N, C-alpha and C positions, 0 to 999 in steps of 0.2 A: 773803695776804688770805683771811680766813675768810668763807664764805658759808653762811648757815643758811636753809633753806626749810621745815623741818618745823614745822607749826603749834604743837606743844607747845614747841619750842625758841624760837620768836620771840614768844610771848605777852608776856614781860616787857618787850619793846621797844615795845609797842603802847599803853602808857598812861603817865601821869605823875602828879604830885601833884594835878592838877586833878580836878574831879568829872566830867569828860567820860567817856562810855562808851569802852571799848576800841575802837581802830581795827582796821584790817586791812592787810596788805601781802603781796606775793608772796614777798619774801625780805628778809633782813637781811644787810647786808654790813658787815664789820668790817675796814676798811683798816688797813694797818700803816705806810703812808708817804703823803707828799703825792702821789707818782706813782700810788698805788692810788686815792686820792680822785679825781684827774684822770681816770683811766681809767673809773671808775664813772660820774662825771658826764658824760663824753663819750659813753659808750655809752647812757646814759639820755636824753641830749639827742637822739641820733640816732634813737632809737625813740619819742620823745615820752613817755617814762615818768616819772611824777612821782617826786621824791626828797624824803624827809623826813629831816632831820638829827636824830639822837638823841643827847642828852647823858646826864647822870646820871639824868634822870627826876624831878628835884626841882622843875621848873617848875610853876606853878599856873594857867597859862592854856591848856594843851593844845597847846603848840607842838611837842611830840614825838609827838602822836597822829596816826598816818598813816591815810590813807583811800585805800589802794591804792598800787601801785608798789613802790619800794625804800626801805627804811630804811637810812640810812648812819649806823652807830653809831660814835661816837668813842672807845670804850673802849680800843682798842689804840693810839691816838695819844696816848701818855701820857709823852712825853719832854720834859724841860727841855733846850732846845737850847743856851742860853747865859745867863749872868748877867754883866752889865757894871756895874761901879761907876764912875761918872764923878766923883763928889765924895763927901765924907763924907755919909752918909745919903741919897745920891741914886744913881740908876742905873735899869737896866731889865733885864727878862728876856724871852727869847723862848721860848715854850712851845707845845707842840701842844695841840689842842683838848680832849683827854681828860685832861689833867693835873688831879689832884685838889688843890683849894686848902685843904689842911689840914696 
């Protein structure tokens, strides 16, 4: 799991496509597994630290703009876990939160 706390390194995680001003955070955490996510959320809960989930930054309503605490960035959660075809032209996929849809 990668943790960034340098102000210059985390600036790109503190805004999105909305017109909201940039937020602020103590650090950005880039988990690489579900277990990493659980660990970050557990520790944040124990210390009453807010967590803001950060996706690609394309949202237009400010959902990724943090105002303190930890930014949990999904960038490294980018694996397609399974693709199942149940019938012709039907099925489903299980993917992590950071998978790019293109």
